[in-house]
C-alpha positions in Angstrom: 106.3 175.1 188.7 109.2 174.6 190.9 112.7 176.8 190.8 114.8 175.5 188.2 117.6 174.7 190.8 115.4 171.8 192.3 116.0 169.6 189.4 118.3 168.0 187.8 119.1 168.2 183.8 121.3 165.7 181.4 121.2 165.4 177.6 119.9 161.9 176.2 123.0 160.5 174.0 121.6 157.7 171.8 118.8 156.8 170.5 115.7 158.4 167.9 115.8 161.0 170.8 119.6 161.5 171.0 119.8 165.2 171.5 117.2 166.3 173.7 117.0 168.2 177.4 115.9 166.6 180.4 115.0 167.3 183.3 113.7 165.4 186.7 113.9 166.3 190.7 117.5 165.9 191.9 116.2 163.7 194.7 114.6 161.5 191.9 117.8 161.1 189.8 120.7 161.1 192.9 118.4 158.2 194.1 118.5 155.6 191.2 121.7 157.0 189.8 123.8 153.6 190.9 121.6 151.7 188.1 123.0 152.4 185.0 119.9 149.9 183.7 117.5 151.9 186.0 114.5 153.3 183.6 113.9 156.9 184.8 110.8 159.1 184.3 112.0 162.6 182.8 110.5 165.2 181.4 111.7 166.5 177.9 112.2 170.0 177.3 109.4 171.4 175.0 108.0 167.9 174.6 106.0 165.0 177.1 106.5 162.9 179.6 109.5 160.0 178.5 111.7 156.9 180.3 115.2 156.8 179.6 117.9 154.9 181.2 121.0 156.4 183.1 123.3 154.7 180.6 121.3 156.9 178.0 121.8 160.3 179.7 124.9 162.2 180.3 124.0 164.8 182.9 124.3 169.1 182.6 124.2 172.1 184.8 121.7 174.1 184.4 124.1 176.6 182.6 124.5 173.8 180.4 121.0 173.1 179.4 120.1 176.3 179.1 123.2 177.1 176.8 121.8 174.4 174.7 118.1 174.9 174.5 119.1 177.7 172.3 120.1 175.6 169.8 117.7 175.2 166.8 118.1 171.0 166.7 118.4 168.1 169.0 121.2 167.2 166.5 122.8 170.8 166.9 122.6 170.2 170.6 124.5 167.1 171.1 127.3 167.7 168.5 128.0 170.9 170.9 127.8 168.8 173.5 130.4 166.6 172.3 132.4 169.2 171.0 132.8 171.0 174.2 134.9 174.0 173.1 132.0 176.3 172.7 130.3 175.4 175.7 132.9 175.5 178.2 133.6 178.9 176.7 130.5 180.5 176.9 130.2 180.8 180.5 133.5 182.9 180.4 131.8 185.8 178.2 130.3 189.0 179.9 128.4 191.9 179.1 130.8 194.1 177.6 132.9 191.3 176.1 134.7 191.8 172.8 133.4 188.9 170.3 133.1 187.9 166.7 129.8 186.3 166.2 128.6 184.8 162.7 126.2 186.6 160.5 125.0 185.3 157.3 128.0 183.2 156.6 130.2 185.8 157.4 132.1 187.0 160.8 131.6 190.5 162.7 132.7 191.9 165.4 131.2 193.2 168.4 130.0 193.4 172.0 128.0 191.3 173.9 125.2 193.8 175.9 122.9 191.2 176.9 122.8 187.2 178.2 119.6 185.7 179.0 116.5 184.3 177.5 114.7 185.6 174.9 111.7 183.6 174.9 109.2 182.1 177.2 109.4 179.0 179.0 106.9 176.3 177.2 104.8 173.2 178.6 105.8 174.7 182.3 109.5 174.0 181.6 111.8 175.3 184.6 114.1 177.3 181.9 114.5 178.5 178.6 117.4 178.9 175.7 120.5 181.7 177.0 121.2 184.0 174.1 123.5 186.7 174.1 122.4 189.9 172.8 125.7 191.8 170.3 125.9 194.9 169.1 127.9 195.4 166.2 130.9 197.4 165.7 133.2 199.4 163.0 132.6 198.1 159.6 130.0 195.8 160.7 127.4 197.5 161.9 124.0 197.5 160.0 125.0 194.0 159.3 122.1 192.9 161.9 118.8 191.9 161.8 117.8 194.6 165.5 117.9 196.8 167.8 117.8 195.5 170.5 114.2 194.7 170.8 113.0 190.4 170.5 109.6 190.6 169.4 107.9 193.3 171.6 110.5 192.6 174.4 114.1 194.7 174.8 116.6 193.6 175.7 119.3 196.1 175.4 119.5 199.3 172.9 121.5 200.0 169.9 121.2 201.6 166.2 119.1 200.0 163.7 120.2 196.7 162.2 123.0 196.6 164.7 122.0 193.8 166.5 121.8 190.4 166.4 120.8 187.6 169.1 122.7 184.5 168.8 123.5 180.8 170.6 127.0 179.9 171.9 128.1 177.9 168.9 128.4 180.8 166.4 129.8 183.1 169.4 133.6 183.4 170.0 136.0 185.9 171.6 137.8 188.3 169.9 141.3 186.9 169.6 143.9 189.8 168.2 146.7 187.5 168.1 146.6 184.6 165.0 146.1 180.6 165.6 148.9 179.0 165.5 148.3 175.7 163.9 148.4 172.8 166.9 152.1 171.1 167.4 151.4 167.1 167.0 151.0 165.7 170.3 154.2 164.2 172.2 154.8 161.3 174.7 158.5 160.9 175.9 159.2 158.8 172.7 157.2 160.9 170.3 154.4 161.2 168.7 151.3 159.4 170.0 149.2 157.5 167.7 145.6 156.2 167.6 145.5 152.6 168.4 148.8 152.7 170.5 149.0 150.9 173.9 149.9 152.9 176.6 150.5 152.8 180.5 148.7 156.2 182.2 149.1 156.8 186.0 145.8 158.2 188.5 146.1 160.7 191.1 146.5 157.7 193.4 149.7 156.8 192.1 148.4 153.6 190.8 148.8 153.0 186.8 146.8 151.4 184.6 147.0 150.4 180.7 144.6 150.8 177.7 144.7 151.9 174.3 144.6 155.5 172.4 141.5 156.1 171.0 141.9 159.8 170.5 143.9 163.1 170.9 142.4 166.2 172.2 144.8 169.1 172.6 147.1 167.8 175.6 144.1 165.4 176.9 144.5 161.6 175.7 141.3 159.6 175.2 142.3 155.9 176.7 139.9 152.2 176.1 141.5 151.1 180.0 141.9 147.5 180.4 139.0 145.9 182.4 141.8 144.7 185.5 138.0 143.4 187.1 134.7 143.0 186.9 133.4 146.0 188.4 135.6 148.5 186.1 132.8 149.9 183.4 134.4 152.7 181.6 134.5 152.7 178.5 136.9 155.5 177.9 139.3 157.7 179.9 140.7 160.6 179.5 143.8 161.7 181.2 146.8 164.6 180.9 149.7 164.2 178.1 151.7 164.3 180.9 150.6 161.0 182.5 150.7 159.1 179.7 153.2 156.6 178.9 154.1 154.1 175.7 153.5 150.6 177.5 157.2 149.5 175.8 158.6 152.2 177.2 157.6 151.6 180.8 157.8 147.6 180.4 159.4 146.4 177.6 158.4 143.1 176.7 155.5 141.0 175.4 152.2 143.2 175.5 148.4 142.6 174.9 149.4 141.6 171.2 152.0 138.7 172.5 153.6 137.1 169.2 152.2 133.3 167.9 153.8 130.5 169.1 155.3 128.8 166.1 155.0 125.3 167.4 151.2 126.0 167.5 149.5 124.8 164.6 147.3 127.5 164.4 150.1 130.3 164.7 149.9 130.4 160.4 145.8 131.0 161.0 146.4 133.6 163.0 149.0 135.5 160.8 147.0 135.1 157.8 143.9 136.9 159.9 146.5 140.0 161.2 147.3 140.0 157.2 143.8 140.4 156.3 143.8 143.6 157.7 145.7 144.5 154.2 142.5 144.1 152.2 140.0 146.0 154.7 137.9 148.5 152.1 135.3 151.0 152.2 132.2 149.3 154.2 134.2 145.9 155.0 132.8 144.9 158.2 135.6 145.1 161.5 136.6 144.5 165.1 138.8 146.6 167.4 140.4 144.7 170.4 139.9 148.2 172.5 141.5 146.9 175.5 141.9 143.3 176.8 138.2 142.2 177.4 137.1 145.1 175.3 136.2 144.3 171.8 134.1 146.3 169.5 132.3 146.1 166.0 131.8 148.9 162.6 132.2 149.5 159.7 134.8 151.2 157.7 133.7 154.3 156.5 136.3 156.4 155.6 140.2 155.5 154.9 142.8 157.8 154.6 145.7 160.3 156.5 145.5 162.0 159.6 147.3 165.2 160.9 150.1 163.7 163.3 149.1 160.4 162.6 151.7 157.5 160.8 149.9 155.2 158.3 146.8 154.5 157.1 144.0 155.2 159.3 140.4 154.0 158.9 137.2 155.7 160.5 135.2 153.7 161.5 131.1 153.1 162.5 130.6 151.6 165.7 127.7 149.2 166.4 127.0 150.5 170.1 127.8 154.1 171.4 131.4 153.0 172.4 133.1 155.5 170.2 134.7 159.2 171.0 132.9 161.2 168.0 130.6 161.2 165.1 133.0 161.6 162.4 135.0 164.5 162.8 138.4 164.5 163.5 140.1 167.7 165.0 136.7 169.9 163.8 136.9 168.3 160.3 134.3 165.7 159.2 135.8 162.6 157.9 132.5 160.9 157.7 128.8 160.8 159.0 127.6 159.2 161.9 126.1 159.6 164.9 127.5 160.7 168.6 129.6 158.2 170.4 129.3 156.1 166.9 132.9 157.2 165.2 136.4 155.9 165.8 139.2 156.3 164.4 142.0 153.3 164.4 145.2 152.3 162.5 144.5 149.8 159.9 146.5 147.1 161.4 144.5 147.3 165.1 141.8 146.4 162.6 140.8 143.3 161.9 137.1 141.3 159.2 134.7 140.9 162.2 134.7 137.2 163.2 131.1 136.9 163.7 130.6 136.8 160.1 134.0 136.3 158.4 133.8 135.3 155.0 137.2 133.6 154.2 138.9 134.1 150.3 140.3 131.4 148.8 143.6 131.8 150.2 142.7 131.6 153.6 140.9 128.4 152.9 139.8 125.6 155.7 142.4 126.4 158.1 141.5 130.4 158.5 137.4 129.0 158.6 138.3 127.1 161.9 139.8 130.0 163.0 136.6 132.3 162.1 134.8 129.6 163.6 136.5 129.5 167.5 136.0 133.4 167.4 132.2 132.6 166.7 132.1 130.4 169.5 134.0 132.6 171.9 130.8 135.3 171.6 128.6 133.3 171.6 127.0 133.3 167.6 127.9 129.8 166.2 127.2 128.1 169.7 124.2 129.0 169.8 122.5 125.8 171.1 121.0 125.7 174.7 119.5 122.9 176.1 117.1 122.6 179.2 114.9 124.9 180.0 114.8 129.1 179.8 112.2 131.0 181.5 110.9 134.1 180.0 113.2 137.3 180.3 111.7 139.4 183.3 111.8 143.3 183.0 115.4 144.1 184.3 116.7 141.4 182.1 114.8 142.3 178.9 117.0 145.5 179.4 120.3 143.8 180.6 120.2 140.8 177.5 117.6 141.7 175.0 118.1 145.6 174.2 120.3 146.7 171.6 122.1 146.0 167.8 122.8 142.4 167.2 119.5 141.5 169.3 116.7 139.3 168.9 116.8 137.5 165.9 118.4 137.6 162.7 116.7 137.7 159.7 117.4 136.0 156.4 115.7 135.4 153.2 112.2 137.0 153.7 112.1 135.6 157.5 110.6 138.5 158.9 106.9 137.1 159.6 108.7 133.7 161.6 111.2 135.8 163.3 108.3 138.5 164.0 106.1 135.5 165.6 108.8 134.0 167.6 109.8 137.1 169.4 106.3 138.1 170.1 105.1 134.8 171.0 108.3 133.6 173.2 110.9 136.4 174.4 108.9 137.3 177.4 105.6 135.1 178.0 105.7 131.4 178.6 101.9 131.6 177.1 102.7 129.1 174.9 105.9 127.2 176.4 103.5 123.7 176.1 104.6 123.2 172.9 108.1 123.5 173.6 107.5 120.3 175.8 104.2 118.3 174.7 104.9 115.1 173.7 104.8 115.0 169.7 105.1 112.3 166.5 108.6 111.1 166.1 109.0 112.4 163.0 108.2 115.9 164.2 110.8 115.7 167.4 113.8 117.7 165.1 111.3 120.4 165.1 110.6 120.8 168.4 114.2 120.6 169.8 115.3 123.1 166.9 112.5 125.5 168.6 113.6 125.1 172.0 117.3 124.9 171.2 118.0 126.7 168.9 115.5 129.5 168.9 113.5 130.1 171.9 116.6 128.9 174.5 119.4 131.5 173.0 116.4 133.9 172.8 116.2 134.1 176.3 119.6 133.2 177.6 121.7 135.1 175.3 119.7 137.7 173.5 120.3 137.1 170.2 118.9 134.0 167.2 121.7 133.9 164.0 119.9 133.8 161.1 121.4 130.1 160.7 119.5 128.3 163.2 115.9 130.0 161.9 116.9 128.5 158.4 117.2 125.2 159.6 113.7 125.5 161.2 112.5 126.3 157.8 114.4 123.8 156.4 112.9 121.0 158.3 109.3 122.4 158.0 109.7 122.3 154.2 111.4 118.4 154.0 109.4 117.1 156.2 106.9 117.4 153.8 104.7 120.0 156.1 105.2 122.7 153.4 105.6 123.7 149.6 109.3 124.0 148.4 108.8 128.0 149.2 109.5 127.6 153.0 112.6 128.7 152.6 112.7 131.3 150.1 109.4 133.3 150.1 107.5 135.4 152.5 104.6 133.7 153.6 101.7 134.8 156.3 102.5 134.4 160.6 98.9 132.7 161.1 100.5 130.1 158.0 103.1 128.9 159.8 101.7 129.6 163.1 98.7 127.1 162.2 101.6 124.7 160.5 103.5 124.4 163.5 100.8 124.1 166.2 98.6 121.9 164.4 100.0 119.8 162.0 103.4 119.3 163.3 102.8 119.7 167.1 99.3 118.9 167.3 98.3 121.5 169.8 94.8 121.6 171.1 93.1 124.6 168.9 93.8 128.0 171.3 90.3 128.9 170.0 86.7 127.4 170.7 83.7 129.1 168.8 80.1 128.9 169.4 77.4 129.7 166.6 74.0 129.9 167.3 73.5 126.7 166.2 74.8 125.8 169.6 77.9 124.1 167.0 81.2 124.7 168.6 84.2 125.6 166.1 88.0 125.4 166.5 90.7 127.7 165.3 94.5 128.7 166.2 93.9 132.2 165.2 90.7 134.8 164.9 90.0 136.8 161.3 87.7 140.0 162.7 85.0 140.3 160.1 83.5 143.5 160.2 79.3 144.0 159.1 79.7 146.8 155.8 77.4 149.2 158.2 79.4 149.2 161.0 79.9 153.3 162.5 83.8 152.3 163.7 86.3 155.3 162.6 88.7 155.0 165.6 88.5 151.8 167.1 89.8 149.5 169.8 90.8 146.1 169.6 87.9 145.6 172.0 85.1 147.3 170.1 87.0 145.3 166.7 86.2 141.3 168.3 82.7 142.7 169.8 81.7 144.0 166.6 82.8 140.7 164.1 81.6 138.5 167.3 77.9 140.3 167.2 77.6 140.2 162.7 79.0 136.6 163.1 76.8 135.3 165.5 79.5 133.6 167.6 80.8 134.0 171.2 83.6 132.5 173.2 82.8 128.6 174.1 85.5 128.5 176.6 88.5 131.4 178.3 91.2 131.1 175.3 94.5 130.6 176.9 96.5 132.4 174.2 93.9 134.8 171.7 95.8 135.5 168.5 93.6 138.5 167.0 93.8 139.4 163.1 93.1 142.5 162.2 90.2 143.6 159.4 92.7 144.2 156.2 92.6 144.4 152.3 95.3 141.8 151.7 98.7 143.1 153.4 98.6 146.6 151.6 95.2 147.9 152.2 94.0 148.9 156.1 90.1 148.8 156.8 91.1 151.6 159.3 94.2 154.5 159.4 94.7 153.6 163.0 93.6 151.0 166.0 93.9 151.7 169.4 95.6 148.8 171.1 93.4 147.7 174.0 95.6 146.8 176.5 93.2 144.8 178.1 90.1 142.3 176.8 87.3 142.0 178.6 85.9 139.0 177.4 83.0 138.3 179.9 80.0 139.2 177.7 81.4 137.4 174.9 81.3 134.2 176.4 78.6 131.8 175.7 78.1 130.4 179.1 79.7 133.0 182.2 77.3 135.2 184.5 77.6 138.4 183.5 75.6 141.5 184.9 73.1 143.6 184.0 74.2 147.2 182.6 71.7 149.1 183.8 71.7 147.8 187.5 74.9 145.5 188.1 73.3 142.4 188.9 73.0 139.0 187.3 71.7 139.2 184.0 69.3 137.2 182.6 68.4 138.4 179.0 70.8 139.1 176.3 69.4 141.4 173.6 71.5 141.8 170.2 69.2 144.5 169.1 70.4 147.2 171.6 74.0 146.6 170.2 73.8 149.9 168.4 71.9 151.1 170.6 73.3 154.2 172.0 71.8 155.0 175.2 73.7 152.2 177.0 76.6 153.2 175.3 78.0 153.7 171.8 79.0 149.7 171.0 78.8 146.1 173.0 77.1 143.6 173.8 73.8 144.7 176.0 72.2 142.3 178.5 69.8 142.5 181.3 68.4 141.7 184.6 64.8 140.8 183.7 63.0 144.0 185.5 65.6 146.3 183.8 64.7 144.5 180.3 61.0 144.6 180.8 61.4 148.8 181.4 64.3 149.0 178.8 61.6 147.1 176.1 58.9 149.1 177.0 59.5 152.0 175.1 58.2 152.4 171.4 61.4 152.3 169.4 62.6 148.8 171.2 59.0 146.7 171.9 60.1 144.6 168.4 63.5 143.6 169.8 63.4 140.1 170.7 65.9 139.3 174.0 66.9 136.0 174.4 67.8 134.0 177.5 71.6 133.9 178.9 72.7 130.3 180.0 74.5 130.3 183.2 76.7 127.7 184.8 74.7 124.8 186.1 74.8 125.1 189.9 75.3 129.3 189.5 73.4 130.9 192.5 70.1 133.4 191.3 71.0 136.6 191.6 69.3 137.5 195.3 71.8 134.6 196.8 74.6 136.9 195.6 76.3 139.9 197.6 78.4 140.4 194.6 77.9 140.9 190.9 79.6 138.2 188.2 83.2 138.4 187.7 85.3 139.9 185.1 87.3 137.7 183.1 89.9 139.7 181.0 92.9 138.9 178.7 96.2 140.5 178.8 98.3 142.3 175.8 101.5 141.0 175.0 102.3 141.9 171.9 101.6 143.2 168.4 102.9 142.1 165.0 103.2 145.1 162.2 103.5 144.9 158.7 104.3 147.6 156.4 105.3 147.3 152.6 105.3 143.2 152.9 108.2 143.8 156.2 106.8 142.6 159.4 108.2 143.9 162.7 106.3 143.5 166.6 106.1 145.1 169.9 106.3 143.6 173.3 104.7 144.1 176.2 108.1 143.1 178.9 106.6 145.0 181.9 103.5 145.9 184.0 103.9 149.7 183.0 102.5 151.3 180.3 105.4 152.6 179.0 107.7 148.7 178.9 107.5 148.4 175.3 110.2 147.1 173.3 110.5 147.3 168.9 111.9 144.4 167.2 112.7 144.1 163.4 114.9 141.1 162.6 116.1 143.2 159.3 117.1 146.7 160.5 120.0 147.6 158.9 122.5 145.4 156.6 125.8 145.1 156.0 127.6 144.4 153.0 124.8 143.7 149.5 124.4 140.2 148.2 127.4 138.6 150.3 126.0 140.8 153.4 124.0 139.9 156.5 121.3 141.3 158.3 121.3 143.3 161.7 118.4 143.0 164.0 118.0 145.2 166.7 115.3 145.3 169.5 115.0 149.2 171.1 112.8 150.8 174.1 109.7 152.7 172.8 108.4 154.6 175.9 106.9 157.0 173.7 104.1 154.5 173.2 102.5 155.2 176.3 102.0 158.8 175.4 99.5 158.1 172.6 97.9 155.3 174.8 96.5 158.2 177.5 95.8 160.3 174.6 91.6 160.7 173.7 90.4 158.8 170.8 89.9 162.5 169.7 93.3 163.5 170.0 94.7 160.6 168.9 92.5 160.9 165.6 94.5 164.4 164.8 97.9 162.7 165.0 99.8 163.0 161.4 101.3 159.5 161.7 104.1 160.5 159.9 104.5 162.9 163.0 104.3 160.5 165.4 107.0 160.1 168.1 109.5 157.6 167.4 108.1 153.9 166.1 104.7 154.8 167.7 103.3 154.8 164.0 103.9 151.7 163.4 101.8 150.7 166.3 98.7 152.2 165.7 98.9 152.6 161.9 100.6 149.4 160.7 98.9 146.9 163.5 98.2 143.1 161.6 98.1 140.9 164.7 97.2 141.3 167.8 98.4 138.8 170.9 96.4 138.3 174.2 96.9 136.0 176.7 95.0 134.6 180.5 97.4 134.5 183.2 94.8 131.9 184.8 94.4 129.6 182.1 98.0 129.5 180.8 98.8 127.9 183.8 96.4 124.6 183.0 97.6 124.4 178.9 
């Protein structure tokens, strides 16, 4: 292992991995640091390798990483990192420092005797947690847990039960002077209040404007106005003496100008401002933190705060744009993820106009005002004409990842949301559906699919539920489906077959040849298995081979898109606890008229033996084909004398084996999406790039705001943890307990409903 000084350490701030301490080589970190969307391969302390974006992490010193790693959970580490006071104080403690340490919820007096690690490093990690070894003093002697020894190793010496090893969060310097309660922060005009507009001065004597987000001792946390497109800071910390209220420095109109009384919309604006009076718990709101920066959240707390005038709202934000986890001056008001909490004056908040439902008092004028704001946010005006290409790997990170991303679910639409997201977000394999000629009565369905679903998804990263409901109504009103299409849940294959076959009349994606040389056509393939199969933890490749072998079918041609339905007994009962995704599907031996190679010598095969399919001599499962020489040798064995090999058909004009210097070509399909179901709810996984960890997880109903009159929040998140399980051997994967699998990986391996594969070459001709 390289010296620990050769690494850069940091903490993950957002997502299911928040609080983990990670590290990577310094050269690798600083080489890519300028690109906030770059995905960095890192090693998490005590965990496997993973991938993170720079915007998800904050750099630590090696000493900070060691202090934080001594804490028991990721949640504690992140809370301590954001609290900062204890983390900044810990390096000031030395051996012989007089301290107070919490023992069984009681603060005891003690002296620091040791500072360092007490456990060995794990998984070849370069560091371990730093603890304080403390000898208890005075009346607190005997309240400890050891005599300076941890495990079999002694770190200091003291009397029995007078020692304790503690992380920095429960150790503090002993201060004989009683602490005075903090005085309210003062600016030249009095107390600063959360939400105040201020001007602040920088080291180069330049000044900026912004809004007060938090007060930390003699430091003011400010959200600066976006003065130019290169300014992307969410907030800055400025000394109190360098901050002054905006109106004191420049009297006159601030960001919130008074409405023009000659403007007919002035009354509407006043109605919207007055709507802050009716905000209550769980109301959805928006706040203008500064010019050009609006954030959205939900009210989780309402009340008075020390040193603050008026009523304050505690907000849980949709994105990590806040400054707290629901605590104010060390006191918890509500609970949320770090950087998702924000305290604001009530009159600085207004109802979330993206989904604003006007009251009877506001009437049509307020509805118009709400629509205008929705248009500015690109929600209401979500029709995008023309042709928009699928999202590239870089565009996915910029456009598609986050909350309120993807396709918004509504009223049992998850089957349709997941299917559309899987097919069109990052793949063009079925784009022919969007542009092919169709019947006049069905042109509206195609237009809605293209301009109000696919194009907005690819260009804006968001499709509102109204657009999907419009498509559902068109399918229902056009007589293509029953009257429940807008209200009840359907199967993804039912929806896809309806659109592809009955409406847009797309040529069937799949053509199968039976033993009688009859060709069957379909859009999806349901995998069926013989009840005597021996599969326990199968791959998709094995499932397809077994199903075709048992059914006596082969592929009549290479499909441009292959949609496979996994074997299940209805939606609730799975045939297998886990299925291993095959990232590539080799269909070379599944084609009815395709050259194949002998499984023994690699030459052109002329015979196939279905009786050898399960013969373990040549592989546990799979189709077995031989050249005539190898077939004669294989079937001379007494156990195979009753086998009946059959001739393989080769394409007309294909050269014989002796005329070639290379083996037959291999035809492979690439996995691009997986639909999963659990308790009647569909979600999807999409591969957005070529690397094994380039996976997205999409849920159209990941969260909800409000009850009956509320709305669903769709979410798209990166899930690089999938790579770890894909790289496991079948034996190791079989031992994984589903509920303990990292992140959302369990959904992919345990809940797969439909696999989507594409042929990059054949898709060009469809």
